[in-house]
DOKOL-649557 format. One line per 4 residues: for each residue x, y, z of C-alpha. Coordinates in nm, 2 decimals. Example, Ala and Ser with C-alpha at 12.3 -4.5 7.8 and 13.67 -1.06 7.14 Angstrom:
2
1.23:-0.45:0.78  1.37:-0.11:0.71
REM end
This chain:
382
11.43:9.60:15.46  11.21:9.29:15.43  10.87:9.34:15.26  10.59:9.09:15.27
10.45:8.99:14.93  10.10:8.92:14.81  10.23:8.61:14.63  10.44:8.32:14.73
10.74:8.30:14.50  10.91:7.96:14.44  11.27:8.09:14.39  11.47:8.07:14.71
11.69:8.35:14.60  11.40:8.59:14.54  11.49:8.92:14.70  11.25:9.17:14.87
11.51:9.45:14.89  11.45:9.81:14.79  11.66:9.77:14.47  11.51:9.71:14.13
11.57:9.35:14.01  11.44:9.12:13.74  11.41:8.74:13.76  11.20:8.45:13.67
10.97:8.32:13.94  10.65:8.11:14.00  10.36:8.33:14.10  9.98:8.33:14.05
10.00:7.97:13.95  10.23:8.01:13.66  10.59:8.10:13.55  10.65:8.48:13.53
10.92:8.73:13.49  10.92:8.97:13.78  11.06:9.32:13.81  11.07:9.43:14.17
11.04:9.79:14.27  10.94:9.88:13.92  10.84:10.23:14.03  11.21:10.32:14.05
11.25:10.28:13.67  11.13:10.53:13.41  10.80:10.42:13.26  10.83:10.16:12.98
10.58:10.01:12.73  10.45:9.65:12.73  10.25:9.45:12.48  9.98:9.22:12.62
9.90:8.96:12.35  9.60:8.73:12.31  9.50:8.43:12.11  9.24:8.63:11.92
9.19:8.99:11.81  9.21:9.14:12.15  9.51:9.38:12.19  9.65:9.59:12.47
9.95:9.83:12.50  10.01:9.91:12.86  10.28:10.12:13.04  10.46:10.01:13.36
10.28:10.29:13.54  9.94:10.13:13.46  9.84:10.37:13.17  9.71:10.19:12.87
9.52:10.16:12.54  9.33:9.85:12.43  9.06:9.72:12.20  8.97:9.47:11.93
9.11:9.42:11.58  9.27:9.76:11.53  9.28:10.12:11.65  8.93:10.18:11.50
8.78:9.95:11.76  8.95:10.09:12.07  8.81:10.05:12.42  9.04:10.33:12.55
9.18:10.62:12.35  9.45:10.51:12.10  9.74:10.76:12.15  10.11:10.79:12.11
10.34:10.63:12.37  10.43:10.96:12.55  10.06:11.06:12.58  9.98:10.71:12.72
10.25:10.76:12.99  10.10:11.09:13.08  9.75:10.95:13.11  9.81:10.73:13.41
9.51:10.76:13.65  9.31:10.95:13.39  9.25:10.68:13.13  9.20:10.31:13.23
9.23:10.18:13.59  9.19:10.39:13.90  9.19:10.27:14.26  9.15:10.46:14.59
9.16:10.29:14.92  9.06:10.48:15.24  9.23:10.29:15.52  9.12:10.34:15.88
9.41:10.39:16.12  9.44:10.51:16.49  9.53:10.85:16.35  9.24:10.87:16.11
9.18:10.76:15.75  9.48:10.74:15.51  9.39:10.76:15.14  9.60:10.51:14.96
9.62:10.53:14.58  9.79:10.21:14.45  10.02:10.28:14.15  9.95:10.65:14.18
10.21:10.87:14.00  10.25:11.10:14.30  10.33:10.83:14.56  10.65:10.69:14.42
10.85:10.86:14.71  10.67:10.68:15.00  10.93:10.50:15.22  10.73:10.19:15.31
10.59:10.11:14.97  10.71:9.86:14.71  10.57:9.80:14.36  10.63:9.48:14.16
10.54:9.39:13.80  10.49:9.04:13.68  10.43:8.91:13.32  10.35:8.55:13.23
10.60:8.37:13.00  10.32:8.35:12.74  10.29:8.73:12.74  9.91:8.73:12.78
9.88:8.81:13.15  10.02:9.10:13.36  10.01:9.17:13.73  10.07:9.49:13.91
10.14:9.45:14.29  10.18:9.72:14.55  10.27:9.64:14.91  10.23:9.90:15.19
10.42:9.77:15.49  10.31:10.06:15.71  9.94:9.98:15.64  9.98:9.61:15.66
9.81:9.58:15.32  9.89:9.46:14.97  9.69:9.53:14.65  9.73:9.34:14.32
9.57:9.42:13.99  9.60:9.19:13.69  9.50:9.21:13.32  9.42:8.90:13.10
9.20:8.82:12.80  8.94:8.58:12.69  8.76:8.60:12.36  8.42:8.51:12.51
8.46:8.79:12.77  8.71:9.05:12.65  8.95:9.21:12.89  8.95:9.08:13.24
9.08:9.29:13.53  9.12:9.10:13.85  9.19:9.28:14.18  9.30:9.14:14.52
9.32:9.33:14.84  9.49:9.14:15.13  9.55:9.21:15.49  9.91:9.11:15.57
9.95:9.20:15.94  9.79:9.38:16.23  9.43:9.38:16.35  9.10:9.39:16.15
9.10:9.69:15.93  8.82:9.89:15.77  8.88:10.00:15.41  8.67:10.23:15.18
8.72:10.11:14.83  8.68:10.30:14.50  8.80:10.10:14.20  8.72:10.10:13.83
8.80:10.23:13.48  8.80:10.58:13.33  8.75:10.72:12.98  8.58:10.41:12.83
8.51:10.46:12.46  8.18:10.35:12.31  8.20:10.16:11.99  8.21:10.37:11.67
8.46:10.64:11.79  8.73:10.62:11.52  9.09:10.70:11.59  9.07:11.02:11.38
8.75:11.13:11.56  8.91:11.08:11.90  9.23:11.26:11.80  9.07:11.56:11.63
8.72:11.59:11.77  8.72:11.42:12.11  8.50:11.69:12.27  8.24:11.65:12.00
8.25:11.27:12.05  8.19:11.33:12.43  7.86:11.51:12.35  7.73:11.20:12.17
7.82:10.95:12.45  7.57:10.77:12.66  7.62:10.52:12.94  7.34:10.30:13.08
7.34:10.05:13.36  7.14:9.74:13.26  6.84:9.67:13.48  6.91:9.40:13.74
7.27:9.37:13.64  7.62:9.51:13.70  7.66:9.54:13.32  7.70:9.90:13.19
7.65:9.98:12.82  7.85:10.25:12.65  7.72:10.37:12.31  7.68:10.67:12.09
7.34:10.84:12.06  7.39:10.82:11.68  7.69:10.79:11.45  7.88:11.11:11.41
7.87:11.21:11.04  7.89:11.54:10.86  7.57:11.49:10.68  7.21:11.61:10.75
7.08:11.26:10.81  7.04:11.03:11.11  7.27:10.72:11.12  7.20:10.48:11.40
7.48:10.35:11.62  7.42:9.97:11.65  7.73:9.86:11.84  7.85:9.93:12.20
8.11:9.87:12.46  8.03:9.71:12.79  8.18:9.67:13.14  8.05:9.44:13.42
8.18:9.35:13.76  8.15:9.08:14.02  8.30:9.00:14.36  8.29:9.33:14.55
8.02:9.31:14.81  7.74:9.57:14.83  7.91:9.78:14.56  7.77:10.11:14.44
7.82:10.17:14.06  7.89:10.51:13.92  7.92:10.57:13.54  8.12:10.90:13.55
8.43:11.02:13.73  8.29:11.35:13.85  8.27:11.24:14.22  8.62:11.09:14.26
8.75:11.40:14.44  8.45:11.39:14.67  8.54:11.03:14.76  8.90:11.14:14.84
8.75:11.40:15.08  8.56:11.12:15.26  8.22:11.14:15.10  8.02:10.85:14.97
8.02:10.78:14.60  7.67:10.83:14.47  7.52:10.56:14.23  7.46:10.66:13.87
7.24:10.45:13.64  7.27:10.67:13.33  7.48:10.95:13.20  7.48:11.15:12.87
7.73:11.38:12.72  8.01:11.27:12.95  8.32:11.05:12.92  8.22:10.70:13.03
8.36:10.55:13.35  8.28:10.24:13.55  8.35:10.30:13.92  8.28:10.06:14.21
8.25:10.18:14.57  8.22:9.97:14.88  8.33:9.95:15.25  8.48:9.63:15.37
8.66:9.49:15.68  8.96:9.26:15.64  9.09:9.03:15.92  9.46:8.93:15.93
9.56:8.72:15.63  9.21:8.77:15.47  9.19:8.85:15.10  8.91:9.00:14.89
8.89:8.94:14.51  8.68:9.12:14.25  8.67:9.14:13.88  8.59:9.39:13.61
8.53:9.26:13.25  8.53:9.50:12.95  8.48:9.45:12.58  8.39:9.66:12.28
8.24:9.65:11.92  7.95:9.43:12.03  7.62:9.40:11.86  7.29:9.38:12.05
7.28:9.01:12.08  7.64:9.01:12.22  7.55:9.28:12.47  7.26:9.08:12.60
7.48:8.77:12.64  7.74:8.98:12.83  7.47:9.11:13.07  7.38:8.74:13.14
7.74:8.67:13.21  7.74:8.93:13.48  7.43:8.78:13.64  7.59:8.43:13.67
7.65:8.35:14.04  7.97:8.17:13.94  8.10:8.45:13.72  8.45:8.47:13.87
8.51:8.09:13.83  8.38:8.10:13.47  8.59:8.39:13.38  8.90:8.23:13.52
8.84:7.92:13.32  8.79:8.13:13.01  9.13:8.30:13.07  9.30:7.97:13.13
9.15:7.84:12.80  9.27:8.15:12.62  9.63:8.09:12.74  9.61:7.73:12.63
9.49:7.84:12.29  9.78:8.08:12.26  10.03:7.81:12.36  9.88:7.58:12.09
9.92:7.85:11.82  10.29:7.90:11.92  10.35:7.52:11.95  10.22:7.48:11.59
10.51:7.70:11.48  10.76:7.50:11.70  10.78:7.77:11.97  10.74:7.55:12.28
11.10:7.43:12.32  11.29:7.41:12.64  11.66:7.46:12.71  11.88:7.48:13.02
11.86:7.86:13.02  11.51:7.98:13.11  11.58:8.32:12.95  11.66:8.15:12.62
11.34:7.94:12.64  11.13:8.25:12.71  11.30:8.45:12.43  11.24:8.17:12.18
10.87:8.15:12.27  10.83:8.53:12.24  11.02:8.54:11.91  10.80:8.27:11.76
10.49:8.43:11.90  10.55:8.76:11.72  10.64:8.57:11.40  10.30:8.40:11.43
10.13:8.73:11.49  10.29:8.87:11.17  10.25:8.56:10.95  10.01:8.31:11.11
10.04:7.93:11.13  9.92:7.65:10.91  9.56:7.54:11.01  9.64:7.17:10.99
10.01:7.16:11.07  10.20:7.11:10.74  9.93:6.91:10.56  9.81:7.09:10.25
9.47:7.03:10.08  9.57:6.89:9.74  9.23:6.97:9.60  9.33:7.34:9.60
9.60:7.26:9.34  9.40:7.04:9.11
REM end
């Protein structure tokens, strides 16, 4: 069965069959490794690297944990691999698409764990050769739609999630969209606190949508200490978005089931004592071959000055372009780090070339590189 793809692949022998296959291809403007029909495989773990202290571990079913520096600065709960597999749809990204059809609305949940059996559905996974960008693609031939979600990083922005919804065939279609992130941790929730006292941590959580902005701020009312004294929480996590027209923003996930039932997602500007979420809702119409792009940008462990700067990023009318340029700059910075350790070599076998790049990359992550090639400051030895 032939399935249209959201991307145009350069390899002439790229197959769109129902079998699971892996091969190198050109997609999204770069060289990638692609696994077709990845939903037919058991979940597996992926490391998304960056040129800075941003880290992400993500499963092939979309479940993840991420943060800055280490597990103490997590943006999503830091858990064991099996628990991350089980958290798909509960922690991290969630997408619901209510598609109008002649027979009524069909609720499409891209990458949902309970939809692997659908006959006219294909899921593909792409990872850049550098290892710092990841794309999840789901094609619904019966609906004439394709949805793609990508993760990338930029030190000036944090984690960048880009979504694309494209009409592949048929007439103009109306789609109700709910898209966002669930269980966002505020700064200051340690791994031990999250593991042993997560319900207590929930009671201290507060989420506030900045006035005149799409930027939401996730913080603790105060630091959680076992002492009879107040300790101010001075750092926060943030999420902002751009690109989805006339979007309503909700800061909790308590109305997701109501959206599934056909109701409108109510806006929320502040929540207290609840797990933080960032959910966008909008209704759009797509003509044949038309695409709609939007972005969510998230970061953690930010001080007050950095939070104000991120709110200004969200208000920039060219935010999508600026974010894409920051991601491209981050990839170039990563390549420069690997090149400094002689990792950018090319052979006749692309798999060997990619393996060498990855091998050197992880060596650099463990041991670093010389700041000025192999030149040593002799003054340090005098």
